[in-house]
N, C-alpha and C positions, 0 to 999 in steps of 0.2 A: 422589503419588508425588513425592519429593523428587529435584531434578536436581542433581547435582554440577556445579561450576564447568565450563563449556565447555572452558576453555583447558586443563584436565588430561585432557579426553577426546581420543582419537584419531579421533572420528567425522568421516568424510567424507559427502558428500551421499548417495552410495550406501548406507552404513549406516543413515543416516536414513530414506531413502526405504524400505528393508527394514523398519525398526520400523514405519513408518506402514502398510506394507501387511500387516503382522501384526496380526490383531485384537485378539490379548492385550497388544500393545505400542504400539497406535497412538497413544494419548495421549502416551506417553512420546516417540515419534517428533515428534509435533507440538510438544512443549515444546522438543525439541532444535532443530526447525527455527525457532522464534520466537526462542530464545536466540541462534541462529547468525546471523539474519539481520534482527532487529528493528532494531537501532541502525543498519546501513547503510540500510535502507529508510526509517527515520524521516527522515534527512538528506537522502535523494534528495526525499522527498514534501514535506518541509520547504522545500526550495529552490524548489518550484513553487508549494506552497499558502500559504507565509508565516507562518501563524500556528500556534502551539503546539495550540491546540484543535482547528482543523480537520485539522491533520496528524495528531492521534490519530484522529480519526475515519475519515480516508481509510486510514490504517495498520490501523484495526481491519477496514474493508470489504475491503482488500486479503487481510489473512489469512483471512478468511470465504470470500473467493474461492479462494484458494489451496487451503483445506481442502476445498471443495466440488468443486473440479477436479482435485485431485492426481492422480486416477486417469488422467487424460487426459495427463499428462506423460508423453511419449514419448522423452526422452533425445536429442532432436535437436539440443539446446542444452544449455549446463550447466544446473543446477537454479536457480542465481542469475539467470541470463538470462532464464529462464521467469517467475521470479518478479519481477524488475524490470520486465518489459513489463507484467504484471498491474498492478503498483504505479502505473505511468505511465499505464496506461488509467485506473485508478481516479482518479488526479489529473485527467486529461481530463474524465472524466465529472463530477467535481465542480465543476471550474471552468466547464464549460459550464453546469451547473444553477445554480451560485452565481451566474453574471454574467447571468442571465436577469433578475435584479432589481436596481433601484437602491435603495439604503437610504437613507431620508429621516428624521432625528430630529425628534421633535415636542417642543414645549417642556413638555408634561405628561410627559415621561421615557418615552413609549411610542415604538416604532419602527414605522415604517410602510414596508411593502414596495411600490414601484411597478413594475410591469413596464417594462423598459428596451426602447427601440426599438432601438438598434444596440449594446448592451451586451456586454462579453465579448470574450475574444480568440478568434479562429478556430484551427481545428485547425493549420493551418500554422504559426502564431505559437508555439502551445504544443509543436509538435514541434521547432521551432526552439530554443525555451528548452531543452527537453530535450537536445537535442544540444549546446548550449553548455554545458550542466552536466555533461558527461561528461569 
């Protein structure tokens, strides 16, 4: 299904959610959601994760979580606030997982991963960085 340029579409979040909740238009609704929020989320995640490749991975995981949990969105906040929180949580999960290992390059070109004793940022530092980036 071809998606017209979003800037020419009058779709608000409520319209996108209606598409997503309609089984016949669900895929179109998801595509609109991605078009609308992908760039904003990318830069938020990139600010925390730092590399393009890792940002893409976290962004993909974020959209998978959004798709799996969209039915639990209760309109208690804006859709973007809900999505932003998911993206932030995915960043925290990624950073906690990634920082469990120190990376040591070996002369033969292979990379060896060693468990770090006190590696990584704690949750408070991550939340602090998120607050500063807003």
